[in-house]
MDTraj code that builds the backbone (N, CA, C; nanometers):
import mdtraj as md
import numpy as np

residues = "UNK UNK UNK UNK UNK UNK UNK UNK UNK UNK UNK UNK UNK UNK UNK UNK UNK UNK UNK UNK UNK UNK UNK UNK UNK UNK UNK UNK UNK UNK UNK UNK UNK UNK UNK UNK UNK UNK UNK UNK UNK UNK UNK UNK UNK UNK UNK UNK UNK UNK UNK UNK UNK UNK UNK UNK UNK UNK UNK UNK UNK UNK UNK UNK UNK UNK UNK UNK UNK UNK UNK UNK UNK UNK UNK UNK UNK UNK UNK UNK UNK UNK UNK UNK".split()
xyz = np.array([
    [0.0781, -0.1214, 0.0050],
    [-0.0086, 0.0056, -0.0011],
    [0.0806, 0.1238, 0.0047],
    [0.0724, 0.2216, -0.0962],
    [0.1358, 0.3351, -0.1000],
    [0.0467, 0.4517, -0.0459],
    [0.0961, 0.5189, 0.0475],
    [0.0353, 0.6258, 0.1132],
    [0.0681, 0.7579, 0.0340],
    [-0.0335, 0.8301, -0.0121],
    [-0.0178, 0.9504, -0.0779],
    [-0.0891, 1.0696, 0.0055],
    [-0.0117, 1.1700, 0.0441],
    [-0.0723, 1.2848, 0.1269],
    [-0.0738, 1.4086, 0.0286],
    [-0.1715, 1.4732, 0.0119],
    [-0.1842, 1.5954, -0.0607],
    [-0.2044, 1.7024, 0.0359],
    [-0.1123, 1.8086, 0.0432],
    [-0.1286, 1.9126, 0.1362],
    [-0.2519, 2.0018, 0.1048],
    [-0.3325, 2.0219, 0.1992],
    [-0.4524, 2.1058, 0.1861],
    [-0.4453, 2.2297, 0.2690],
    [-0.3161, 2.2639, 0.3104],
    [-0.3066, 2.3954, 0.3855],
    [-0.3446, 2.5092, 0.2889],
    [-0.3659, 2.6257, 0.3432],
    [-0.4181, 2.7419, 0.2682],
    [-0.3314, 2.7658, 0.1541],
    [-0.2032, 2.7764, 0.1618],
    [-0.1145, 2.8126, 0.0487],
    [-0.1351, 2.7181, -0.0662],
    [-0.1272, 2.5831, -0.0298],
    [-0.1456, 2.4787, -0.1345],
    [-0.2849, 2.4855, -0.1888],
    [-0.3812, 2.4998, -0.1000],
    [-0.5153, 2.4953, -0.1489],
    [-0.5529, 2.6010, -0.2512],
    [-0.4928, 2.7198, -0.2442],
    [-0.5192, 2.8248, -0.3402],
    [-0.4390, 2.8113, -0.4606],
    [-0.3412, 2.7135, -0.4707],
    [-0.2642, 2.6864, -0.5697],
    [-0.3236, 2.5557, -0.6515],
    [-0.4246, 2.4922, -0.5974],
    [-0.4962, 2.3938, -0.6604],
    [-0.4849, 2.2488, -0.5995],
    [-0.4445, 2.2311, -0.4813],
    [-0.4159, 2.0960, -0.4234],
    [-0.5610, 2.0236, -0.4097],
    [-0.6706, 2.0859, -0.4044],
    [-0.7896, 2.0188, -0.3980],
    [-0.8246, 1.9567, -0.5351],
    [-0.7917, 2.0328, -0.6537],
    [-0.7992, 1.9659, -0.7863],
    [-0.7031, 1.8526, -0.8037],
    [-0.5906, 1.8616, -0.7512],
    [-0.4847, 1.7668, -0.7686],
    [-0.5441, 1.6384, -0.6875],
    [-0.5949, 1.6524, -0.5730],
    [-0.6346, 1.5354, -0.4985],
    [-0.7584, 1.4778, -0.5683],
    [-0.8464, 1.5451, -0.6194],
    [-0.9735, 1.5065, -0.7047],
    [-0.9122, 1.4213, -0.8222],
    [-0.8137, 1.4727, -0.8941],
    [-0.7582, 1.4075, -1.0051],
    [-0.6984, 1.2760, -0.9683],
    [-0.6149, 1.2642, -0.8598],
    [-0.5690, 1.1396, -0.8140],
    [-0.6767, 1.0448, -0.7756],
    [-0.7868, 1.0927, -0.7131],
    [-0.8921, 1.0062, -0.6761],
    [-0.9518, 0.9388, -0.7967],
    [-0.9823, 1.0227, -0.9005],
    [-1.0448, 0.9693, -1.0214],
    [-0.9461, 0.8650, -1.0866],
    [-0.8140, 0.8963, -1.0882],
    [-0.7121, 0.8046, -1.1561],
    [-0.7013, 0.6659, -1.0802],
    [-0.7025, 0.6804, -0.9376],
    [-0.6989, 0.5598, -0.8620],
    [-0.8124, 0.4684, -0.8966],
    [-0.9380, 0.5315, -0.8994],
    [-1.0571, 0.4527, -0.9394],
    [-1.0342, 0.3960, -1.0840],
    [-0.9978, 0.4869, -1.1811],
    [-0.9824, 0.4328, -1.3192],
    [-0.8880, 0.3176, -1.3437],
    [-0.7735, 0.3351, -1.2603],
    [-0.6774, 0.2271, -1.2783],
    [-0.6998, 0.1152, -1.1873],
    [-0.8013, 0.1171, -1.1063],
    [-0.8259, 0.0010, -1.0157],
    [-0.7228, -0.0271, -0.9018],
    [-0.6763, 0.0850, -0.8610],
    [-0.5686, 0.0908, -0.7520],
    [-0.6199, 0.1224, -0.6044],
    [-0.7462, 0.1101, -0.5845],
    [-0.8133, 0.1360, -0.4529],
    [-0.7555, 0.0609, -0.3415],
    [-0.6919, -0.0605, -0.3757],
    [-0.6339, -0.1524, -0.2739],
    [-0.4798, -0.1261, -0.2680],
    [-0.4282, -0.0444, -0.3427],
    [-0.2841, -0.0226, -0.3535],
    [-0.2428, 0.1179, -0.3155],
    [-0.3392, 0.2140, -0.3231],
    [-0.3076, 0.3576, -0.2870],
    [-0.4057, 0.4039, -0.1791],
    [-0.3413, 0.4639, -0.0781],
    [-0.4220, 0.5193, 0.0257],
    [-0.4096, 0.6832, 0.0163],
    [-0.5012, 0.7377, -0.0452],
    [-0.5063, 0.8896, -0.0708],
    [-0.5647, 0.9493, 0.0479],
    [-0.4827, 1.0640, 0.0972],
    [-0.5332, 1.1302, 0.2095],
    [-0.4958, 1.2903, 0.2087],
    [-0.5652, 1.3614, 0.2698],
    [-0.5423, 1.5158, 0.2675],
    [-0.4597, 1.5248, 0.3831],
    [-0.3615, 1.6304, 0.3923],
    [-0.2862, 1.6570, 0.4997],
    [-0.2963, 1.8153, 0.5357],
    [-0.2700, 1.8363, 0.6657],
    [-0.2570, 1.9845, 0.6928],
    [-0.1193, 2.0274, 0.6531],
    [-0.0898, 2.1576, 0.6667],
    [0.0338, 2.2161, 0.6199],
    [0.1534, 2.1252, 0.6262],
    [0.2392, 2.1131, 0.5239],
    [0.3560, 2.0301, 0.5201],
    [0.4727, 2.1183, 0.5389],
    [0.4483, 2.2543, 0.5630],
    [0.5540, 2.3449, 0.6008],
    [0.6515, 2.3747, 0.4811],
    [0.6078, 2.3701, 0.3458],
    [0.6844, 2.4034, 0.2363],
    [0.6122, 2.4992, 0.1495],
    [0.5430, 2.5950, 0.2196],
    [0.4436, 2.6864, 0.1503],
    [0.5044, 2.7537, 0.0369],
    [0.6257, 2.8019, 0.0449],
    [0.6822, 2.8792, -0.0612],
    [0.7238, 2.7988, -0.1944],
    [0.7020, 2.6616, -0.1766],
    [0.7511, 2.5702, -0.2849],
    [0.6292, 2.5231, -0.3604],
    [0.5133, 2.5721, -0.3582],
    [0.3925, 2.5346, -0.4328],
    [0.3269, 2.4181, -0.3717],
    [0.2334, 2.3467, -0.4302],
    [0.1643, 2.2425, -0.3749],
    [0.2606, 2.1258, -0.3455],
    [0.2391, 2.0689, -0.2286],
    [0.3286, 1.9626, -0.1813],
    [0.2423, 1.8325, -0.1722],
    [0.3175, 1.7286, -0.2083],
    [0.2483, 1.5855, -0.2085],
    [0.3601, 1.4843, -0.1580],
    [0.3154, 1.4150, -0.0734],
    [0.4066, 1.3065, -0.0033],
    [0.3636, 1.1772, -0.0688],
    [0.4575, 1.1042, -0.1283],
    [0.4256, 0.9624, -0.1753],
    [0.5258, 0.8828, -0.1087],
    [0.4674, 0.7983, -0.0088],
    [0.5547, 0.7171, 0.0728],
    [0.6316, 0.8037, 0.1580],
    [0.7653, 0.7950, 0.1513],
    [0.8518, 0.8946, 0.2371],
    [0.9012, 1.0097, 0.1556],
    [0.8719, 1.0155, 0.0365],
    [0.9203, 1.1178, -0.0435],
    [0.8262, 1.2488, -0.0589],
    [0.8799, 1.3594, -0.0509],
    [0.7881, 1.4755, -0.0618],
    [0.8247, 1.5478, -0.2040],
    [0.7266, 1.5870, -0.2746],
    [0.7371, 1.6555, -0.4032],
    [0.6754, 1.7814, -0.3904],
    [0.7231, 1.8965, -0.4488],
    [0.6781, 2.0241, -0.4650],
    [0.6465, 2.0760, -0.5919],
    [0.5757, 2.1827, -0.5922],
    [0.5538, 2.2551, -0.7093],
    [0.4535, 2.1845, -0.8154],
    [0.3688, 2.0966, -0.7536],
    [0.2719, 2.0227, -0.8505],
    [0.1636, 2.1269, -0.8873],
    [0.1091, 2.0981, -0.9988],
    [-0.0081, 2.1898, -1.0472],
    [-0.1180, 2.0937, -1.0916],
    [-0.2310, 2.1498, -1.0911],
    [-0.3478, 2.0590, -1.1409],
    [-0.3320, 2.0138, -1.2781],
    [-0.2685, 2.0957, -1.3604],
    [-0.2410, 2.0602, -1.5089],
    [-0.1427, 1.9347, -1.5135],
    [-0.0492, 1.9202, -1.4190],
    [0.0415, 1.8137, -1.4202],
    [0.0086, 1.6958, -1.3364],
    [-0.1060, 1.6932, -1.2643],
    [-0.1449, 1.6000, -1.1662],
    [-0.1359, 1.4599, -1.2399],
    [-0.2083, 1.4391, -1.3555],
    [-0.2165, 1.3134, -1.4179],
    [-0.0709, 1.2531, -1.4592],
    [0.0051, 1.3306, -1.5192],
    [0.1423, 1.2896, -1.5456],
    [0.2136, 1.2511, -1.4139],
    [0.2087, 1.3407, -1.3152],
    [0.2657, 1.2970, -1.1970],
    [0.2332, 1.1613, -1.1409],
    [0.0888, 1.1477, -1.1430],
    [0.0174, 1.0183, -1.1054],
    [0.0859, 0.8875, -1.1703],
    [0.1003, 0.9006, -1.3074],
    [0.1446, 0.7807, -1.3786],
    [0.2963, 0.7688, -1.3676],
    [0.3548, 0.8907, -1.3435],
    [0.5054, 0.8744, -1.3222],
    [0.5586, 0.8298, -1.1924],
    [0.4884, 0.8804, -1.0850],
    [0.5353, 0.8591, -0.9558],
    [0.4634, 0.7678, -0.8735],
    [0.3309, 0.7629, -0.8771],
    [0.2355, 0.6871, -0.7865],
    [0.2184, 0.5521, -0.8411],
    [0.1800, 0.5395, -0.9800],
    [0.1480, 0.4094, -1.0302],
    [0.2660, 0.3053, -1.0219],
    [0.3786, 0.3443, -1.0468],
    [0.4883, 0.2369, -1.0308],
    [0.5104, 0.1878, -0.8857],
    [0.4961, 0.2685, -0.7952],
    [0.4983, 0.2323, -0.6525],
    [0.3856, 0.1372, -0.6130],
    [0.2678, 0.1720, -0.6630],
    [0.1491, 0.1033, -0.6401],
    [0.1527, -0.0374, -0.6950],
    [0.2072, -0.0452, -0.8102],
    [0.2104, -0.1778, -0.8806],
    [0.3237, -0.2691, -0.8201],
    [0.4180, -0.2096, -0.7454],
    [0.5178, -0.2829, -0.6778],
    [0.4651, -0.3407, -0.5419],
    [0.3637, -0.2758, -0.4830],
    [0.3181, -0.3148, -0.3572],
    [0.2197, -0.4229, -0.3644],
])
top = md.Topology()
chain = top.add_chain()
for i, resn in enumerate(residues, 1):
    res = top.add_residue(resn, chain, resSeq=i)
    for name in ("N", "CA", "C"):
        top.add_atom(name, md.element.get_by_symbol(name[0]), res)
traj = md.Trajectory(xyz[None], top)
């Protein structure tokens, strides 16, 4: 199981973190990964100046955008989910 945390703190929220989380949720369902990916919202990850933050397992990514959420999902989340 891969845990994915999307920062929903105010700075990330205004930059589109809610849309990113919604995209991830749709793609998890589309790809049938409900049993491999645990998607959660997170309070501030304390990287506010770096754009939207997402933690995948133990790694934290910054500067995500709603427009790049699907590419990020397939490049970073799917490979880990398929391994688990």
